ZALO-961937 format. One line per field, with one value per atom (N, C-alpha, C): chain; residue in three letters; z, x, y. Coordinates in pm, 1 decimal, m for minus. Example, Ala and Ser with C-alpha at 12.3 -4.5 7.8 and 13.67 -1.06 7.14 Angstrom:
2
mol <- [A,A,A,A,A,A] $
type <- [ALA,ALA,ALA,SER,SER,SER] $
pz <- [780.0,780.0,780.0,708.0,714.0,787.0] $
px <- [1319.0,1230.0,1320.0,1285.0,1367.0,1290.0] $
py <- [m569.0,m450.0,m330.0,m225.0,m106.0,3.0] $
END
This chain:
118
mol <- [A,A,A,A,A,A,A,A,A,A,A,A,A,A,A,A,A,A,A,A,A,A,A,A,A,A,A,A,A,A,A,A,A,A,A,A,A,A,A,A,A,A,A,A,A,A,A,A,A,A,A,A,A,A,A,A,A,A,A,A,A,A,A,A,A,A,A,A,A,A,A,A,A,A,A,A,A,A,A,A,A,A,A,A,A,A,A,A,A,A,A,A,A,A,A,A,A,A,A,A,A,A,A,A,A,A,A,A,A,A,A,A,A,A,A,A,A,A,A,A,A,A,A,A,A,A,A,A,A,A,A,A,A,A,A,A,A,A,A,A,A,A,A,A,A,A,A,A,A,A,A,A,A,A,A,A,A,A,A,A,A,A,A,A,A,A,A,A,A,A,A,A,A,A,A,A,A,A,A,A,A,A,A,A,A,A,A,A,A,A,A,A,A,A,A,A,A,A,A,A,A,A,A,A,A,A,A,A,A,A,A,A,A,A,A,A,A,A,A,A,A,A,A,A,A,A,A,A,A,A,A,A,A,A,A,A,A,A,A,A,A,A,A,A,A,A,A,A,A,A,A,A,A,A,A,A,A,A,A,A,A,A,A,A,A,A,A,A,A,A,A,A,A,A,A,A,A,A,A,A,A,A,A,A,A,A,A,A,A,A,A,A,A,A,A,A,A,A,A,A,A,A,A,A,A,A,A,A,A,A,A,A,A,A,A,A,A,A,A,A,A,A,A,A,A,A,A,A,A,A,A,A,A,A,A,A,A,A,A,A,A,A,A,A,A,A,A,A,A,A,A,A,A,A] $
type <- [MET,MET,MET,SER,SER,SER,GLN,GLN,GLN,GLY,GLY,GLY,LYS,LYS,LYS,GLY,GLY,GLY,GLY,GLY,GLY,ASP,ASP,ASP,MET,MET,MET,ARG,ARG,ARG,GLN,GLN,GLN,PHE,PHE,PHE,TRP,TRP,TRP,THR,THR,THR,VAL,VAL,VAL,LEU,LEU,LEU,ALA,ALA,ALA,VAL,VAL,VAL,LEU,LEU,LEU,PRO,PRO,PRO,SER,SER,SER,LEU,LEU,LEU,ALA,ALA,ALA,ALA,ALA,ALA,ALA,ALA,ALA,ASP,ASP,ASP,GLU,GLU,GLU,PHE,PHE,PHE,VAL,VAL,VAL,THR,THR,THR,LEU,LEU,LEU,THR,THR,THR,GLY,GLY,GLY,ASP,ASP,ASP,GLY,GLY,GLY,ILE,ILE,ILE,SER,SER,SER,ALA,ALA,ALA,ALA,ALA,ALA,LEU,LEU,LEU,THR,THR,THR,ASP,ASP,ASP,ARG,ARG,ARG,VAL,VAL,VAL,LEU,LEU,LEU,VAL,VAL,VAL,TYR,TYR,TYR,ALA,ALA,ALA,ALA,ALA,ALA,GLY,GLY,GLY,GLU,GLU,GLU,THR,THR,THR,GLN,GLN,GLN,ASP,ASP,ASP,PHE,PHE,PHE,ARG,ARG,ARG,ALA,ALA,ALA,SER,SER,SER,GLY,GLY,GLY,ALA,ALA,ALA,THR,THR,THR,LEU,LEU,LEU,TYR,TYR,TYR,ASN,ASN,ASN,ALA,ALA,ALA,GLY,GLY,GLY,GLN,GLN,GLN,ASP,ASP,ASP,SER,SER,SER,TRP,TRP,TRP,GLY,GLY,GLY,THR,THR,THR,TRP,TRP,TRP,ALA,ALA,ALA,VAL,VAL,VAL,ARG,ARG,ARG,GLY,GLY,GLY,ASP,ASP,ASP,ARG,ARG,ARG,TYR,TYR,TYR,CYS,CYS,CYS,SER,SER,SER,GLN,GLN,GLN,TRP,TRP,TRP,PRO,PRO,PRO,PRO,PRO,PRO,SER,SER,SER,ASP,ASP,ASP,GLY,GLY,GLY,TRP,TRP,TRP,THR,THR,THR,CYS,CYS,CYS,TYR,TYR,TYR,GLU,GLU,GLU,VAL,VAL,VAL,ALA,ALA,ALA,LEU,LEU,LEU,SER,SER,SER,GLY,GLY,GLY,ILE,ILE,ILE,THR,THR,THR,VAL,VAL,VAL,ARG,ARG,ARG,PHE,PHE,PHE,ILE,ILE,ILE,SER,SER,SER,ALA,ALA,ALA,ASP,ASP,ASP,GLY,GLY,GLY,SER,SER,SER,PHE,PHE,PHE,SER,SER,SER,ASP,ASP,ASP,GLY,GLY,GLY,THR,THR,THR,TYR,TYR,TYR,THR,THR,THR,ASN,ASN,ASN] $
pz <- [8866.4,9000.6,9097.9,9199.4,9298.4,9407.3,9450.8,9559.0,9694.3,9702.5,9832.3,9919.9,10043.7,10136.2,10170.1,10172.8,10205.2,10102.5,9974.0,9868.0,9873.5,9900.1,9910.5,10025.9,10136.7,10252.7,10223.4,10151.6,10116.7,10029.8,9933.5,9847.4,9930.3,10022.5,10108.3,10187.9,10250.2,10331.3,10244.9,10123.9,10032.6,9996.9,9968.2,9936.7,10056.5,10175.1,10294.5,10317.4,10286.8,10305.9,10206.9,10087.2,9983.7,10003.7,10054.1,10066.7,10146.1,10262.0,10334.2,10254.3,10176.8,10099.1,9985.9,9929.2,9826.1,9885.5,10000.4,10066.2,10105.2,10152.0,10196.4,10082.9,9959.2,9845.8,9827.9,9871.7,9857.9,9985.0,10088.5,10215.9,10227.4,10298.3,10325.0,10450.1,10443.8,10556.8,10606.5,10735.0,10792.9,10801.9,10754.4,10754.6,10877.2,10917.4,11025.8,10964.0,11046.6,11001.8,10881.8,10894.7,10784.5,10661.9,10683.9,10572.7,10497.8,10571.8,10508.1,10423.4,10478.7,10402.8,10275.0,10286.8,10169.9,10066.3,10112.8,10022.3,9947.0,10005.4,9945.2,9883.6,9940.0,9894.9,9747.3,9674.2,9529.9,9450.4,9496.3,9427.2,9386.5,9287.2,9241.2,9249.1,9305.7,9313.7,9225.7,9170.6,9101.0,9178.8,9198.7,9276.1,9181.3,9238.0,9162.0,9052.0,9077.2,8978.6,8887.5,8891.8,8805.5,8865.7,8989.0,9054.1,9078.8,9081.5,9109.6,9227.9,9293.7,9402.1,9395.5,9394.0,9385.5,9522.0,9583.1,9715.6,9700.5,9711.7,9692.7,9818.3,9797.8,9910.3,9996.8,9939.5,10012.8,10116.2,10108.2,10196.6,10127.9,10005.1,9927.3,9863.2,9845.4,9775.0,9678.4,9559.4,9455.7,9425.9,9452.6,9426.0,9305.1,9210.5,9092.3,9064.2,9070.8,9036.1,8930.8,8831.9,8729.2,8738.1,8856.2,8875.0,8990.2,8987.0,9087.8,9223.6,9328.0,9465.8,9542.5,9590.0,9662.5,9812.3,9876.1,10020.5,10075.2,10200.8,10268.6,10329.5,10325.5,10387.5,10476.1,10573.4,10665.4,10727.7,10777.7,10856.0,11001.8,11079.3,11222.2,11297.5,11365.1,11431.6,11324.7,11331.9,11234.8,11147.8,11117.4,11035.2,10930.3,10817.2,10713.3,10751.2,10746.4,10779.8,10666.2,10640.8,10535.3,10581.9,10517.2,10546.5,10413.3,10397.6,10271.2,10299.1,10241.8,10259.9,10208.4,10269.3,10366.3,10510.2,10535.0,10670.5,10720.3,10849.3,10907.2,10993.3,10993.1,11068.4,10986.5,11055.8,10991.9,11010.8,10908.2,10914.6,10894.1,10979.7,10975.4,10948.2,10884.2,10843.6,10870.2,10900.3,10896.2,10749.6,10719.2,10580.9,10574.4,10474.5,10452.7,10305.8,10277.9,10142.5,10103.9,9979.6,9921.0,9775.8,9745.7,9608.9,9569.7,9464.9,9419.3,9468.5,9563.6,9616.3,9756.5,9773.9,9902.7,9956.9,10080.6,10143.5,10257.7,10255.6,10361.5,10444.8,10574.1,10662.3,10766.1,10766.5,10860.5,10996.9,11094.4,11231.7,11242.1,11152.0,11157.5,11081.5,11026.3,10954.9,10806.3,10757.9,10614.0,10548.0,10420.3,10355.8,10209.9,10157.0,10017.5,9964.2,9846.1,9785.2,9666.3,9657.4,9541.3,9488.4,9358.2,9292.4,9235.5,9253.2,9201.2,9050.5,9004.5,8860.5,8823.2,8922.7,8895.7,8994.1] $
px <- [5305.5,5279.5,5356.6,5291.1,5350.4,5420.4,5536.3,5609.7,5552.1,5479.5,5424.6,5532.0,5496.5,5588.9,5710.1,5694.8,5807.6,5918.7,5884.2,5983.3,6051.0,5970.9,6027.8,6127.0,6095.4,6184.0,6314.7,6306.6,6429.2,6519.2,6463.5,6542.6,6604.5,6528.1,6577.1,6698.7,6688.6,6798.8,6918.0,6895.3,7004.8,7081.6,7010.0,7074.2,7154.5,7099.3,7172.0,7298.6,7293.7,7409.5,7520.6,7486.0,7584.1,7646.2,7572.0,7620.2,7750.0,7766.1,7892.7,8013.6,8000.4,8114.8,8146.9,8048.1,8074.1,8143.8,8101.2,8164.4,8307.6,8332.0,8464.7,8565.4,8520.3,8611.0,8687.9,8633.2,8698.3,8768.7,8766.7,8825.9,8967.9,9050.7,9187.3,9189.3,9268.6,9288.5,9430.3,9445.7,9578.8,9649.2,9773.6,9851.6,9940.5,9972.4,10067.4,10196.9,10295.0,10428.8,10437.4,10384.9,10393.6,10317.3,10205.2,10126.5,10200.5,10274.4,10353.9,10463.8,10532.2,10637.3,10580.6,10467.7,10406.2,10362.0,10315.0,10265.7,10377.7,10498.3,10605.7,10719.8,10754.0,10872.0,10862.6,10966.9,10978.2,10862.6,10811.0,10703.5,10751.8,10686.9,10716.6,10587.4,10598.4,10484.3,10510.3,10402.9,10409.9,10323.4,10376.2,10308.0,10243.2,10170.7,10086.4,10159.6,10280.6,10353.5,10440.7,10420.4,10494.9,10622.5,10655.0,10771.9,10748.9,10857.0,10845.6,10934.2,10895.2,10977.1,10974.0,11093.7,11114.0,11162.4,11089.0,11121.1,11185.7,11315.8,11389.0,11383.5,11383.8,11382.7,11507.7,11615.5,11741.7,11733.2,11627.4,11615.7,11656.1,11705.3,11736.7,11607.4,11597.1,11482.5,11533.6,11477.8,11516.7,11398.8,11418.2,11315.9,11362.9,11272.8,11309.8,11204.7,11249.2,11165.4,11241.0,11294.2,11376.5,11520.9,11562.1,11694.4,11686.5,11775.7,11775.8,11824.1,11756.2,11795.8,11781.2,11892.3,11891.4,11880.6,11795.4,11779.7,11768.5,11729.8,11711.4,11572.4,11507.6,11375.5,11370.6,11280.7,11261.0,11122.4,11075.2,10951.6,10993.7,10950.8,10982.2,10850.4,10823.0,10692.6,10585.1,10493.0,10384.2,10394.0,10519.6,10539.5,10647.7,10632.1,10734.1,10830.6,10960.2,11060.6,11160.9,11208.7,11307.7,11416.1,11530.2,11647.3,11708.2,11734.8,11787.9,11917.3,12029.4,12156.5,12145.4,12214.2,12322.2,12273.7,12144.1,12092.2,12110.1,12137.0,12143.0,12020.3,11923.7,11799.9,11693.5,11605.5,11496.1,11366.2,11283.4,11150.1,11050.2,10948.0,10854.5,10711.3,10635.2,10498.2,10408.9,10282.7,10183.7,10155.0,10109.1,10079.5,9937.7,9863.4,9727.3,9714.1,9622.5,9604.5,9457.7,9432.6,9298.7,9315.5,9281.6,9298.4,9444.7,9477.5,9616.3,9684.1,9623.0,9678.1,9733.6,9859.4,9927.1,9937.6,9897.2,9900.9,10002.3,10095.1,10193.4,10146.5,10124.0,10066.2,10170.0,10202.9,10303.2,10240.2,10324.4,10279.1,10181.8,10193.4,10103.7,9972.8,9955.9,9832.7,9836.2,9938.7,9950.2,9985.2,9956.7,9980.2,10021.2,10078.1,10116.9,10068.6,10005.8,9953.7,10038.7,10063.1,10130.3,10045.1,10057.6,9981.4,10078.4,10045.1,10132.3,10147.1,10271.2,10295.3,10323.9,10346.5,10374.0,10300.9] $
py <- [10227.9,10181.7,10270.2,10321.0,10409.3,10328.4,10379.3,10312.5,10348.6,10455.0,10495.7,10556.0,10582.7,10647.4,10561.5,10430.8,10343.2,10355.6,10359.8,10375.3,10510.3,10614.3,10748.6,10757.1,10694.8,10697.5,10622.7,10510.5,10437.1,10523.3,10593.7,10682.0,10794.2,10850.6,10957.2,10909.5,10792.7,10740.1,10702.5,10655.7,10623.2,10750.2,10857.8,10985.1,11034.5,11027.2,11070.9,10988.0,10860.8,10774.3,10808.8,10855.2,10885.5,11023.8,11119.5,11256.8,11270.8,11207.2,11224.3,11177.8,11070.6,11023.1,11119.4,11185.7,11284.8,11406.3,11450.3,11564.4,11531.0,11409.9,11369.4,11366.8,11349.5,11343.3,11473.7,11586.9,11716.2,11761.2,11682.9,11721.5,11668.7,11743.9,11700.5,11613.9,11508.6,11418.6,11438.5,11468.7,11487.8,11353.1,11350.2,11227.0,11219.8,11097.0,11073.8,11021.1,10990.9,10953.2,10861.3,10739.0,10643.0,10690.8,10757.4,10809.8,10919.3,11002.4,11107.9,11044.7,10946.1,10877.0,10816.6,10748.8,10685.1,10789.3,10904.0,11007.3,11078.5,11082.7,11162.1,11082.4,10968.1,10894.7,10857.0,10897.6,10871.6,10931.0,11044.6,11115.9,11254.1,11310.7,11446.5,11526.7,11648.1,11738.4,11859.3,11914.1,12042.5,12140.5,12261.9,12364.6,12465.8,12561.6,12654.7,12730.8,12774.9,12854.6,12768.7,12635.5,12544.7,12489.0,12527.2,12471.1,12322.5,12246.1,12102.5,12066.3,11956.5,11903.2,11752.1,11694.3,11550.1,11502.5,11409.9,11357.5,11220.0,11213.1,11087.7,11001.6,10870.2,10775.6,10791.1,10841.6,10860.6,10972.0,11056.0,11170.7,11300.2,11290.6,11410.6,11460.5,11591.1,11647.9,11754.1,11754.4,11848.6,11939.3,12068.5,12169.8,12249.2,12272.8,12349.0,12454.8,12580.7,12695.4,12776.2,12705.6,12768.4,12725.2,12684.4,12625.3,12525.9,12427.6,12322.1,12372.1,12325.5,12351.6,12220.6,12166.6,12040.5,12063.8,11985.5,11989.5,11848.9,11839.6,11711.9,11711.2,11593.9,11582.9,11459.2,11463.9,11352.5,11364.5,11253.0,11253.9,11244.8,11342.7,11346.0,11348.5,11238.5,11225.0,11221.2,11312.5,11318.3,11442.8,11482.6,11600.7,11577.6,11645.1,11650.4,11762.3,11734.0,11833.9,11843.5,11965.7,11986.4,12082.0,12068.1,12149.5,12190.9,12319.8,12371.1,12446.6,12398.9,12469.7,12613.2,12704.6,12682.0,12666.6,12678.1,12664.6,12522.0,12507.8,12373.5,12346.1,12441.3,12423.2,12350.6,12284.1,12210.6,12288.8,12288.8,12346.8,12234.1,12226.6,12114.4,12160.8,12073.3,12102.1,11982.0,12007.7,11901.8,11875.3,11754.7,11718.3,11662.5,11708.3,11658.5,11620.8,11530.5,11477.8,11481.3,11522.7,11517.5,11476.4,11351.1,11301.9,11304.8,11384.0,11394.0,11521.9,11590.2,11714.6,11693.3,11732.9,11725.2,11867.9,11887.1,12019.7,12017.9,12115.1,12134.2,12252.8,12230.3,12331.2,12373.5,12502.3,12553.0,12579.1,12606.5,12628.7,12746.1,12845.4,12961.1,12939.3,12818.4,12785.3,12812.0,12881.1,12902.1,12768.4,12755.3,12627.3,12644.3,12537.6,12529.2,12395.1,12396.7,12274.4,12231.7,12102.5,12044.9,11930.9,11905.9,11799.9,11697.1,11569.7,11463.3,11472.8,11449.1,11437.3,11292.8,11208.1,11065.7,10979.5] $
END
């Protein structure tokens, strides 16, 4: 039994309704203050070359690229900011999320991606 044009149109509209959600699954969403805190606090990321970074709720962060390096992190406004001794200056990044991938975007548009390990 043929559905005719009405059935074909319903299928067409159903496909169109699903496509945006499929495309959105691969897109990064920019996070704001509370979202950045939720995305990073007590989480560990692994980066492309195998480096890891642990974001402690205390504001301490441990970066390891073969040896431990302790720094400090905070959310300031809608950006992730970090400070690494011996420097006393802070560097800040926008943060975006896509699935289990966190993207840190610098002021010049360059970025670094990390993937959750926990």
